[in-house]
N, C-alpha and C positions, 0 to 999 in steps of 0.2 A: 767431599773434597775432590776436585779434579786430580786424577792420578796420571801416570805417564801416558797411557793410551789416549786419555782425553786431551792432554796437552799436544801429543803428536797429531791427533785428529784436527785440533784447532790450527796447528801449524800448516798442515796440508790444505786446509780450507782457505786460509787467508793468503798464503804465499803467492798464488798466481795474480793476486790483485795489488800487491805492494812491492814485490821484488822487481828491480829495474825501473822503479817509479820514484818520483820526487815527492818528498813530504812538503805539502803546501803550508800546513801549520798544525801545531799540536795544541789543543785546548785542554787546560786543566781546570776542572770544576771543583774538585776536592783532592788535594794532594796529601791528605793525612791518611796514608796507608800504613801497612806494617812497618815499612821503612819510608820515611817522608820522600815524596817524589823529588828527584834531584833539582835543586834550585836552578832556575834558568834553562831548564830542559827544552822549553819551547824555542828559545833563541838558538840553543845549541844544535837543534835538529832541523830547524826551518830551512828549506831549500836544499837539503841533503838528499842524495840518491840512496835508496835502499839497495845495497849490494847483495844481501842474502838474508834469509831468516833460518836459523838453526835451533836445535834444542839440546840442552845439557841437563840431564835429570828432568825435573819439572819446570825448568827455566827456559823461556823463549829468548833467543838472542837475535835482535834485529841489528845486523851489521850495516853500518853506514860508511860513507866515504871517510869520515873522520869520527872515530869512536863507535861505541856500540850501546844500544838500549837493551836493558834486561827487563823482561816482563815475567812476573809470577802471578798465577791466578789465585793463589791463596786457598782459602777454604770454600769460597762461594763465588769466585770470579768467573767471568766468561768474556770472550773477545769475539765480537761478531761484526760482520759486514751489514751495514744498513744504508737505506737511502738518506742522503743528506737532509732531506726535508722531513724525515720522520721525527716526531716529537721526542725529546730527550726524556727518558724515564727516570724515576727516582733511583738513585744508586748508579746512574751512568756518570762515572767520575772523570773519565778521560776520553777524548775524541781525537783520533788521528785522521786528518784530512789529506788526501793525496791529490797531486796535480792532475791525475787522470780521472778524478771525480769520485774515486772510492772513498768510503767513510768507514773507519774502524772504531767501534765504541767498546770501551771497557766498563763492564757492569760488575759491581762487587758489593753486595749488601753488608758483609761483615768487615770489609776493608782490611783484610789480612794479606792482600796481594802486594805487588811492588811494580813500580816503573822507575828504573834508574838509568842513568847515562854515565859512561866512563870511557876514557881513552887509554886506560892502563889496566883493565881487568877488574874482576869482582871477587872480593874475599869469600863470598858465599859459595863460590865454585871450587874453592880450595879443599883438598882432602876428600873429594868425592870418589866413590868406587867406580868401577867400569859400568858402561851401559849394558843392560841385560841382553840386548839383541846383537851384541858383537862377539867376536871370537875371544875377546879378552875375558869374558865371563864364562867360567867353566865350573863343573862339579869339583874338579881338583882344587880350584881356588877356594870354594866354600869349605871343602874338607880341611885344607891347610889352615884357614883362618879360624876354624871352629875348635881346633884341638885344645883340650883342657877348658873349654868354655862351658860354664854351668848354666848360662842364660838359656831360656827357651828358644827353640829354633825359629819360631815365627818372628819375634822381634829381632832375632839375629839376621834373618834375610831381609827384614824391613829397614835395617840400619843402612843409611846411605854410604857409609864407609865400606860396607861389605859389597853392596851392589846398589845402584841407584834405581829409583822408580818402582820398586816392588811394594806397593801400598797394601793396605789391609784387605781389600777385596781380592786382589790377585795373589797375595800370599796365601790366603785361605783356600782359594781354588787350586793353586799349584800343590799345596800340601795334601789336599784331599786326593788329587789325581795320583800322587806319589805314595799315598798310604801312610803318611807320617803325622802323628799327633802334633798339634801346634805347640803343646806345652812340653814336648820331649826336649831334654837337654841337648843343645847344639853339639856338644862334644861327644855325645853318645850315638851319633849317626855315622854310618859307615861311608867309605868313599863311593861304593857302588850306589848307595841310595842318594848321595849327594849328586852323583852324575845323572841319575834319573830325575832328581828335583830340578836341576839346572835345565834339562830338556823341557820339563813341564812348565817352568817359569817362562821360558822363551815361547812355548806354544800358546800359553794362556794370554800373554801380552800381545803376541802377533794376532791372535784371533780377535782380541778386544779392539785392536787398532782397525782391523778389517771391518768390524761391525760398528765402528764409529764411537767406541767407548761405552761406558756404563752410565745410565741416567738413574741416579738414586734420589736426587733432590731436584736441582735446577740446572744441571749441566746441559748445555747445548753446544754444538760445534760452531765454527766460524760462520756458517750459513744459517744458524738458528735452528738446526735440526738436532733431535735427541740421539743418544747412542742406544744400541740395541743388544749389547752384550749381556745386559741384566736378564734377558730372557733365557740365557743358557747357564746361569749360575747354579751350581750344584749344592753349595753349602752356605755361602755368605747370605746373611739375612734370613735363613731358613731354620733357625733354632726351633726344635720341637716337631718339625715336619719329618716325614719319612725319608730315609736315605734313598737316593736314586739307584743305589747298587743293591743294598740288602733290605731296604724297607723299614729298618729299625729307626727309632726316633733320633734325630740329630741333637747333640748336646751343645748348649751355649754357655761358655765360661768367660770370665773376665781375665784378660792377659795383657799386662802392660797398659791398663786402663782402657782397653778396647775389647769389644765383643769378639769372641772367637768361636765360630761354629764348626763342629767336626763330628765325624761318626766314630763313636767308641769301638764299634765292631770292625770297621774297615781301616781305621787309622791306628797305628801302633807306635 
């Protein structure tokens, strides 16, 4: 699933080609996504100027003169710039044609994504926690929210109400760097360790964005290029392999229906 760094990488790739440009037309080939594509979205957006494109959590927000389009890549989606004459592939469900000749295609085999339009906001954005790369996200916040919480720390930091965008990959990597077991009770972690964890979350996400995200299945950025952060993964997807720090075998457990790899010797 594309996580925050992949979405941010996509945003940076497509923004120069659509911001301050007019939408020529939006072609909907299959509107049956996780949330049905907003009825009449083609007419609502045609001829509108793209004022900006921003990100909130893993949602892309295309701000228009009137209203906003919200795009979510779902579990298998990608948004890329292509030549208008390029043949449309299977699972290319939406195409945004710009007056400057740019063509943006949304590809989503599982159709778990979204393309919505609204002039009054989106309920999906309500109750979200802070962005992890801002000053609002701190170890103190994590510590205060975790008091008396018995749930494991990994799903705690992956909860969008705690902080947005810390998905499975980056939660695993940040916990390893901090030396915290993913199944440790959130309420049993000290303020000092939460402050260290917040720093590592920021570092891991910033590094992933710099390297273009992580390609584990079929993610590519807006220019069709893969991400390279997977080459630096220390624990995610490496169950049974030697720890990069102590060389002992990494353990793979199920936590919240997800695979969680960690080092029993280095993480406590």
